[in-house]
Backbone as CSV, one residue per row, in Angstrom:
resi,resn,N_x,N_y,N_z,CA_x,CA_y,CA_z,C_x,C_y,C_z
1,UNK,-2.131,1.789,1.205,-2.332,2.883,0.294,-3.821,3.189,0.210
2,UNK,-4.153,4.470,0.128,-5.544,4.867,0.056,-5.775,5.922,-1.008
3,UNK,-7.051,6.255,-1.182,-7.445,7.258,-2.168,-8.510,8.176,-1.585
4,UNK,-8.596,9.351,-2.160,-9.610,10.335,-1.778,-10.148,10.987,-3.044
5,UNK,-11.470,11.193,-3.060,-12.117,11.924,-4.151,-13.034,12.986,-3.544
6,UNK,-13.204,14.077,-4.274,-14.131,15.125,-3.882,-15.411,14.960,-4.700
7,UNK,-16.547,15.086,-4.015,-17.862,15.046,-4.651,-18.460,16.436,-4.533
8,UNK,-19.022,16.934,-5.637,-19.572,18.292,-5.675,-21.063,18.220,-5.989
9,UNK,-21.864,18.956,-5.219,-23.313,18.984,-5.391,-23.684,19.838,-6.597
10,UNK,-24.555,19.292,-7.432,-25.047,20.011,-8.618,-25.980,21.155,-8.226
11,UNK,-26.639,21.030,-7.052,-27.618,22.028,-6.637,-27.015,23.200,-5.872
12,UNK,-26.334,22.901,-4.741,-25.860,23.981,-3.873,-24.356,24.213,-3.931
13,UNK,-23.601,23.325,-4.597,-22.161,23.515,-4.731,-21.331,22.979,-3.576
14,UNK,-21.987,22.406,-2.550,-21.242,21.850,-1.415,-20.331,20.731,-1.909
15,UNK,-19.129,20.662,-1.302,-18.247,19.554,-1.659,-17.969,18.692,-0.431
16,UNK,-17.774,17.397,-0.685,-17.516,16.411,0.360,-16.362,15.532,-0.114
17,UNK,-15.404,15.283,0.770,-14.304,14.385,0.450,-14.606,13.004,1.024
18,UNK,-14.482,11.982,0.188,-14.656,10.601,0.622,-13.320,9.887,0.469
19,UNK,-12.939,9.149,1.514,-11.629,8.523,1.611,-11.797,7.025,1.796
20,UNK,-10.878,6.251,1.193,-10.919,4.806,1.336,-9.491,4.268,1.312
21,UNK,-9.152,3.429,2.311,-7.846,2.776,2.313,-7.287,2.615,3.709
22,UNK,-6.312,1.706,3.879,-5.710,1.462,5.204,-4.718,2.557,5.589
23,UNK,-4.553,2.722,6.904,-3.561,3.657,7.430,-2.369,2.860,7.920
24,UNK,-1.199,3.273,7.556,0.003,2.605,8.030,0.569,3.262,9.278
25,UNK,0.038,4.421,9.653,0.588,5.149,10.796,-0.138,4.854,12.106
26,UNK,-1.277,4.203,12.071,-2.013,3.884,13.296,-2.458,2.427,13.226
27,UNK,-2.306,1.762,14.343,-2.657,0.355,14.389,-1.431,-0.508,14.217
28,UNK,-1.618,-1.691,13.676,-0.542,-2.654,13.470,0.209,-2.925,14.772
29,UNK,-0.567,-2.995,15.881,0.000,-3.395,17.159,0.522,-2.277,18.041
30,UNK,0.315,-1.000,17.687,0.862,0.063,18.526,0.204,0.051,19.908
31,UNK,0.990,0.364,20.936,0.566,0.217,22.335,-0.617,1.114,22.702
32,UNK,-0.667,2.313,22.168,-1.776,3.214,22.488,-3.097,2.635,21.984
33,UNK,-3.095,2.116,20.771,-4.320,1.534,20.220,-4.737,0.280,20.981
34,UNK,-3.777,-0.544,21.384,-4.090,-1.733,22.188,-4.775,-1.299,23.479
35,UNK,-4.231,-0.284,24.127,-4.816,0.237,25.363,-6.240,0.740,25.124
36,UNK,-6.482,1.436,24.010,-7.820,1.943,23.690,-8.806,0.796,23.457
37,UNK,-8.359,-0.267,22.777,-9.222,-1.426,22.546,-9.583,-2.083,23.877
38,UNK,-8.586,-2.291,24.733,-8.814,-2.959,26.017,-9.605,-2.097,26.997
39,UNK,-9.555,-0.777,26.827,-10.351,0.134,27.669,-11.793,0.251,27.171
40,UNK,-12.112,-0.371,26.039,-13.483,-0.361,25.531,-13.834,0.804,24.636
41,UNK,-12.857,1.546,24.173,-13.148,2.706,23.318,-13.876,2.301,22.032
42,UNK,-13.617,1.102,21.538,-14.241,0.635,20.296,-15.375,-0.348,20.560
43,UNK,-15.811,-0.408,21.803,-16.948,-1.240,22.168,-16.550,-2.553,22.833
44,UNK,-17.547,-3.137,23.472,-17.350,-4.382,24.197,-16.971,-5.526,23.257
45,UNK,-17.620,-5.573,22.094,-17.357,-6.660,21.156,-15.910,-6.629,20.656
46,UNK,-15.386,-5.457,20.340,-13.997,-5.341,19.885,-13.037,-5.824,20.971
47,UNK,-13.300,-5.451,22.204,-12.455,-5.897,23.318,-12.505,-7.414,23.458
48,UNK,-13.708,-8.000,23.409,-13.852,-9.449,23.536,-13.139,-10.188,22.406
49,UNK,-13.286,-9.700,21.186,-12.636,-10.340,20.036,-11.119,-10.246,20.174
50,UNK,-10.623,-9.091,20.568,-9.179,-8.899,20.728,-8.617,-9.851,21.783
51,UNK,-9.312,-9.967,22.891,-8.828,-10.820,23.978,-8.966,-12.309,23.679
52,UNK,-9.937,-12.689,22.846,-10.196,-14.113,22.612,-9.393,-14.716,21.458
53,UNK,-8.670,-13.912,20.717,-7.866,-14.424,19.598,-6.383,-14.146,19.858
54,UNK,-5.639,-15.148,20.306,-4.222,-14.912,20.621,-3.353,-14.611,19.394
55,UNK,-3.720,-15.122,18.227,-2.938,-14.891,17.010,-3.668,-13.881,16.133
56,UNK,-3.725,-12.651,16.631,-4.439,-11.590,15.926,-3.567,-10.352,15.817
57,UNK,-3.964,-9.525,14.895,-3.367,-8.212,14.733,-4.511,-7.277,14.393
58,UNK,-4.246,-6.010,14.259,-5.302,-5.055,13.926,-4.712,-3.890,13.163
59,UNK,-5.564,-3.189,12.481,-5.177,-1.948,11.822,-6.413,-1.062,11.708
60,UNK,-6.213,0.132,11.256,-7.309,1.062,11.015,-7.337,1.367,9.525
61,UNK,-8.533,1.545,9.011,-8.663,1.912,7.610,-9.862,2.821,7.431
62,UNK,-9.773,3.641,6.404,-10.878,4.528,6.052,-11.773,3.799,5.056
63,UNK,-13.066,3.886,5.279,-14.045,3.305,4.371,-15.209,4.274,4.220
64,UNK,-15.955,4.098,3.146,-17.120,4.935,2.889,-18.350,4.172,3.363
65,UNK,-19.157,4.853,4.174,-20.385,4.263,4.701,-21.569,5.100,4.228
66,UNK,-22.652,4.399,3.869,-23.847,5.090,3.404,-25.066,4.531,4.134
67,UNK,-25.965,5.420,4.490,-27.199,5.037,5.177,-28.343,4.992,4.172
68,UNK,-29.380,4.267,4.505,-30.574,4.206,3.673,-31.248,5.564,3.521
69,UNK,-31.012,6.482,4.475,-31.605,7.814,4.380,-30.832,8.725,3.419
70,UNK,-29.699,8.212,2.872,-28.929,8.987,1.912,-27.642,9.582,2.452
71,UNK,-27.485,9.608,3.770,-26.273,10.184,4.360,-25.061,9.342,3.975
72,UNK,-23.963,10.002,3.597,-22.742,9.297,3.202,-21.540,9.998,3.821
73,UNK,-20.575,9.212,4.303,-19.389,9.785,4.928,-18.306,8.727,5.019
74,UNK,-17.055,9.175,5.028,-15.931,8.279,5.290,-15.677,8.242,6.784
75,UNK,-15.457,7.051,7.303,-15.132,6.858,8.712,-13.890,5.982,8.827
76,UNK,-13.098,6.225,9.857,-12.000,5.329,10.191,-12.584,4.162,10.964
77,UNK,-12.148,2.953,10.636,-12.690,1.751,11.265,-11.564,0.879,11.786
78,UNK,-11.803,0.305,12.951,-10.895,-0.684,13.527,-11.183,-2.028,12.875
79,UNK,-10.116,-2.709,12.440,-10.241,-4.036,11.851,-9.315,-4.970,12.632
80,UNK,-9.894,-5.986,13.280,-9.100,-6.994,13.990,-9.105,-8.244,13.113
81,UNK,-7.918,-8.759,12.848,-7.786,-9.861,11.893,-6.715,-10.849,12.333
82,UNK,-6.709,-11.966,11.648,-5.723,-13.010,11.879,-4.322,-12.454,11.611
83,UNK,-3.345,-12.932,12.371,-1.977,-12.441,12.268,-1.196,-13.181,11.173
84,UNK,-1.685,-13.059,9.949,-0.980,-13.578,8.776,-0.971,-12.484,7.719
85,UNK,-0.016,-12.562,6.813,0.146,-11.504,5.824,-0.828,-11.638,4.651
86,UNK,-0.979,-12.841,4.148,-1.789,-13.043,2.944,-3.186,-13.533,3.311
87,UNK,-4.193,-12.802,2.883,-5.602,-13.150,3.044,-5.980,-13.528,4.492
88,UNK,-5.802,-12.606,5.442,-6.141,-12.924,6.830,-7.657,-12.998,7.055
89,UNK,-8.048,-13.839,7.999,-9.456,-13.911,8.395,-9.777,-12.668,9.220
90,UNK,-10.920,-12.035,8.936,-11.357,-10.847,9.674,-12.206,-11.315,10.850
91,UNK,-11.807,-10.920,12.067,-12.545,-11.274,13.274,-13.535,-10.178,13.675
92,UNK,-13.188,-8.937,13.391,-14.022,-7.803,13.807,-13.815,-6.661,12.820
93,UNK,-14.921,-6.036,12.422,-14.881,-4.836,11.589,-15.827,-3.829,12.229
94,UNK,-15.316,-2.682,12.610,-16.103,-1.672,13.308,-17.278,-1.189,12.469
95,UNK,-18.442,-1.174,13.080,-19.645,-0.670,12.416,-19.853,0.794,12.779
96,UNK,-20.649,1.482,11.977,-20.953,2.896,12.225,-22.450,3.122,12.072
97,UNK,-22.970,4.061,12.843,-24.387,4.419,12.786,-24.528,5.814,12.204
98,UNK,-25.614,6.010,11.498,-25.906,7.289,10.871,-26.135,8.359,11.939
99,UNK,-25.479,9.516,11.829,-25.701,10.578,12.808,-27.077,11.225,12.684
100,UNK,-27.742,11.023,11.550,-29.071,11.603,11.351,-30.179,10.720,11.915
101,UNK,-30.205,9.442,11.493,-31.338,8.580,11.874,-30.939,7.449,12.822
102,UNK,-29.654,7.332,13.137,-29.111,6.347,14.083,-29.206,4.896,13.598
103,UNK,-29.537,4.671,12.345,-29.578,3.308,11.802,-28.166,2.885,11.411
104,UNK,-27.897,1.563,11.376,-26.577,1.093,10.935,-26.326,1.498,9.476
105,UNK,-25.093,1.867,9.206,-24.715,2.276,7.856,-24.062,1.100,7.136
106,UNK,-24.196,1.087,5.812,-23.603,0.034,4.986,-22.234,0.496,4.476
107,UNK,-21.252,-0.393,4.585,-19.920,-0.090,4.057,-19.925,-0.343,2.555
108,UNK,-19.496,0.649,1.786,-19.449,0.513,0.337,-18.126,-0.130,-0.084
109,UNK,-18.161,-1.034,-1.058,-16.933,-1.713,-1.478,-16.013,-0.842,-2.330
110,UNK,-16.557,0.224,-2.914,-15.770,1.089,-3.786,-16.381,2.487,-3.791
111,UNK,-15.690,3.413,-4.409,-16.212,4.776,-4.502,-17.473,4.788,-5.359
112,UNK,-18.537,5.449,-4.887,-19.744,5.561,-5.719,-19.525,6.608,-6.802
113,UNK,-20.266,6.486,-7.898,-20.186,7.488,-8.969,-20.820,8.799,-8.508
114,UNK,-21.943,8.677,-7.783,-22.611,9.871,-7.269,-23.146,9.577,-5.873
115,UNK,-23.624,10.629,-5.195,-24.134,10.500,-3.829,-25.161,11.599,-3.586
116,UNK,-25.870,11.490,-2.481,-26.847,12.507,-2.094,-26.167,13.580,-1.258
117,UNK,-26.419,14.825,-1.580,-25.830,15.946,-0.846,-26.372,15.992,0.581
118,UNK,-25.484,16.048,1.587,-25.960,16.105,2.967,-26.584,17.456,3.335
119,UNK,-26.325,18.478,2.525,-26.855,19.809,2.809,-28.241,20.032,2.200
120,UNK,-28.397,19.764,0.887,-29.658,20.086,0.215,-30.411,18.868,-0.330
121,UNK,-29.757,17.692,-0.334,-30.414,16.486,-0.810,-30.346,16.274,-2.308
122,UNK,-29.703,17.185,-3.018,-29.562,17.045,-4.473,-28.444,16.035,-4.778
123,UNK,-28.153,15.846,-6.031,-27.163,14.861,-6.475,-25.748,15.453,-6.438
124,UNK,-24.827,14.705,-5.840,-23.404,15.056,-5.842,-22.691,14.115,-6.806
125,UNK,-21.744,14.654,-7.577,-21.018,13.856,-8.561,-19.526,13.892,-8.237
126,UNK,-18.878,12.737,-8.421,-17.439,12.644,-8.197,-16.689,13.498,-9.221
127,UNK,-15.729,14.270,-8.718,-14.840,15.026,-9.597,-13.611,14.152,-9.845
128,UNK,-13.489,13.538,-11.025,-12.375,12.614,-11.267,-11.002,13.277,-11.213
129,UNK,-10.946,14.586,-11.401,-9.665,15.310,-11.332,-9.199,15.504,-9.886
130,UNK,-10.084,15.243,-8.924,-9.751,15.499,-7.525,-9.021,14.328,-6.868
131,UNK,-8.770,13.278,-7.586,-8.149,12.076,-7.033,-6.842,12.387,-6.316
132,UNK,-6.743,11.852,-5.094,-5.545,12.006,-4.287,-5.193,10.627,-3.750
133,UNK,-3.958,10.209,-3.901,-3.516,8.889,-3.409,-2.419,9.071,-2.373
134,UNK,-2.408,8.145,-1.398,-1.301,8.118,-0.436,-0.856,6.699,-0.233
């Protein structure tokens, strides 16, 4: 289950949707995703981790990533983990780089109250009425 909120800029009015949560429709062992991992689509490290752990599974989830330069965006991430249901060990979590400055982005543990507008740099605030769950 996941959630989405809309953030609205106080300065220019731009809105941005930030999403967080696992996807049940992609991953969880589907053959196309396995082929993409083994073909290196998610990088050499993901392929090595997948091949070196015989008791593993994987899924995709949306997370919010923020850069030190202020850029913020939701990205889908590959997560390779132990093949157990309760509290699995995480072997690999896909990292993302900022499209502006190319530095590694930090994954946020929860929705931020506010963020920096990617258009004008002013403050964006979460609209609590915009909550969407799936």
